[in-house]
N, C-alpha and C positions, 0 to 999 in steps of 0.2 A: 461663722458667727463672730461678731465684734464685741469686745468688752468695753464698756464706757462707764467710767467712775465706779468700777466694781460690779456693774450690772451687765447682764448678757442680753444683747439685742438679737432677737430672733429674726431671721430673714423673712420678708413678706412672702406670703403665698402667691404663686403665679397661676393665672387663669387665662386660657385662650379667649379670644374675642368671641368665637362660636359658643363656648361654654358660658360666657357671661350673658350673651343674648338669651340662650336657652334657660339659664337660671332666672333671669328677669321675667321671661314669659311664664315659666313654671310658677313663680311666686304670685304673679298677677292672676293666673288661672285659678290658683288655690284661694286667693283673697276674694275674688269677685266671680260669682257663678254666671254673670252675664258676659264674661269674656270667653271667646271661643276662637278657634283657628279655622281658616279656610284658605284654599289655594291649591296649586299644583302639587301633587304627591303629598298631600296632607290628609292621610287617612280617608274617611268618607265624609262627604258633606250632603246633608239630606234635604236640600231644597233651596228656595230663594231667600233673599235677605230677611232676617228675623227682626222685626221692629222692636226697639227697646234694648237690644243686646249690643255688645261692644266687640265687633269682629276684628281679628288681626288677619289681614289678607296678605299672604306671602306670594311674591312673584319669584319664579325661578331665576329670573334676571329682570332688571327694570327695563331692558330693551323690549321685553314682552308686555310691559305695561302700556305700550302703544295700542294694543288690542283693546284696552279698557280705558283709554284716555278720556272718552266722552263721559263715562261714569265718574272718573276721578275729578275732572275739571268742571263739567256741566252739572253733575248731580251732587257729589260729595262736597265740593268746595263752595257751592252756591246755595244749597238748600236752606241752611240756617238763615242766611240773609233774605232769601226770597220768601221764607215763611214768616218773616217779621219776628224772628227770634223764637218761634214756637217749636221748631223741630231741629234740635242739635244732631250732628252726625258724628258720633264718637267712633271713628274707624281708623285703624292703622294700616297703612300700605308699606310693607317692608320687603327687603331683598337686596341682592348684590347690585351695585351700581358702578359705572365707570369701567376702565380697562381691566381685563383679567390677563390671561396669557395665552397667546396663540389661538384666539377665537375670532379674529378678523373684524371687519367693519360693522357687521350687524349685531354684534354682541359686546361692544367695547365702549359705548359712549356714556358720558356723564350727564345725568338728568337734573343736576342741582339747579342750573339756570332755568331749565324748562319748568319745573314745578315751583321754584322760587319766584317765578314771574307772576304766579296766580294768587290774587287775594282770596282769602277763605281757607287756604291751606297753611299748615305749619310744616316746615321742612327741616329735618335734622340730619347730620352727617357725622357719625362717630368715627373716632380714630382708634382708640385703644379699648381695653376690656372695661375699664371704669366708665368710659363714655358709653359703651355699648349697653351695659346693664342699666345705668342711670337714665339714659335717654329713652330706651325701649319702655321702661316702667312709667316714665312721665308721659310718653306718647299714649300708652294704653289708658292712663287715667284721665287724659285730656278729653274734653267734650267736643273738640274740633277734629276734623280729619287731619292726620299727621302722616307725612311721608318720611320714612326712615331709610336713608340711603346708606347701605352698608357697602363693604368692599370685599370681594371674594378672596383676594390675595391676603387679606388680614385675618380671615377666619381662624386659621391655624396658628397664629402668632401669639405666644404667651406674653403677658405683661404682669408686673407686680400688682397685686390686688390688695389695696389697703383695707384694714379691718372694717372701716365704716361702709365700704362698698359691699361687704358680705352680709350686711343687715337687710332684712326683708323690707325695711322702710327707706332704703337708700334711693334717693331720686336726684337727678341733675335737672335743674330748671331749664325749660325750653326758652331760648332767647338770651342765654348767657354764655359768653366765650370764656376761655381759660388761658391765662398766660402760662405756657409750659416752660419757658426759660426767660429769666429777666435779662435785660440788656439796655445799653445806653446809646449805641451808635445808629441802629437801624431797626425798624419794625418789620417783621416778616409775618404775614397773615396767610393761613392756609386752612384746609379742612380735609378730613378723611386721610387716606394713605400718605399723601404728600407732606403731612405734618411731620412724619418720621424723617422724611428726606430733609426737611427744613432744619430739624434738630441735628441731623448729621452734618449739614452744611455749617451750622452755627458752631459745632464742636471743632470743625476744621479751622474756621476763621478765628475762633478764640485764640488759637495758637499763634495767630498772626496779629493779635492785639485788637481784633474787631469783635465787639460784643453785640450779638443780635438778640432782640426781644422777639420770641417766637409765640404767636397767638394761635391757639387751636379754636377755630370758630365754633365748633360743635353744632351750632344752629345756623341755617342759611336764611330762613324766614321764621320769625322776625330776626333781623340781623342786629347783633350787639355792637352798634357803632360807637357807643360811649367808651367801651374798652379800647377799641381801635383808635379812636380820636385821642384819648388820653395818652396812649403809647406814642402816637405820632408827634404829639405836642412835646413829648419828652425826648424822642430820638431825632426828630426833624427829617426823617427819611422813611420811605415806605416801599416794600416789595410785596406783591401778592403772588401766591403760588396755587395752581389748581390743575387737575388733570383734564378738565374739559376744554372745549374749543374757545378761542379768544373772543369772537364776536358776540356781544351781549352777554358775556360771561359773569361769573361771580366777582372776579377781580375788576372787571369793568364797572360793576355797580359800586364796589368799594371805592374805587378811584373817583367816580362821579360824586359820591357822597362826601368824600374828603374835600373835593374841590368846592362843593356847595356849602360846607360847614365851617366851623370855627378853626379846624386844624390846618386849613389850607395855608394860612399865613405863616405857619410854623415850618413849612417844608423848605429845606435848603436845596432841594433838587426835585426834578419831576419824579412822580411815582412810576414804578416799572412793574409790568405784569410778566409772570412766567406761566405759560399755559401749555396745553396740548397743541400739537401742530394742527393747522387749519385744513385738515384732509381727513377723509374716511380712514379708519385704522387699517394699515397694511397687515397682511398675514405674516410676511417674512420677519423673523425675529429681529434682525438688525435694523429693519425699517420701523418695526414696532417700538424698539428701544429709543429710536430717535424721534418718535412721535409723542412721547410722554415725558414730562419733566424729570430730569435726573439731578442728582446732587451737584454735579459739575455745572449744570445750567443755573441752579440757584446761586451758587458761589459766584459765577460770572455776572449775574444780574445784580447781586449785592455790591460787588466791586465796581461795577459800572455806575451804580447809583451813588456810591461814596467817592467815585472818581479816584480809585486807587488801583 
């Protein structure tokens, strides 16, 4: 504990991402009797969809959501529009997304671009415990279908949990990014687990005199372009980082919007994307490690963009 001006500052409580998600769901189940859970390995579920309720549908992995993609895309995402606004669909689809470890091609892909492509859905992608709790609660309260893309490798990771996040009323607004680290030389935009890699890269580069502004997107759809554009106008450089494949990816969308918007004329160099390799995920660990962005890849991309 550190003493500041005669006061004792207590260390912040640490909470894992898994516990933050469970805390958020527990609070919403207690708050609203219409909220209930369904999914694989979720106790017992006693029948078909219950009209008027607010289900939280858990996928053991989002790779298995392919078995339900017609219901997610053609039913959940479009019913409110096709009913002329008469039938909202307040449902949450949640579960682990992206690469885990040693589970090969069929269990390792990122669905941020897949679901972020579809109007009618909201898509969030938490990184730390604060994100996880605030976004799951906002998703449950939203009257639209929300896809919550978690990361299996983050579940057991503890993060400092600020006092406000421990409140039952704590929410993180969907559609709002967070600047995790202020910087002046380059903007680095990411979501989910790679946010941590970006912060590690920024810490290394700071020792070399390069100050990176790291943005945690939090939400894939609707995307907070205002925060990204304002940062690019300040730093004049942009790198995007994601675990998914490059073609039609989240980074590709960010780069396109920057090109089409007011921040384009502020760029001093082309934007650079750091992505997963454009291959099905290999099983061998050394190949797996080389198929997803590492801290060294982010540092290389930043130095390339800054021409240093």
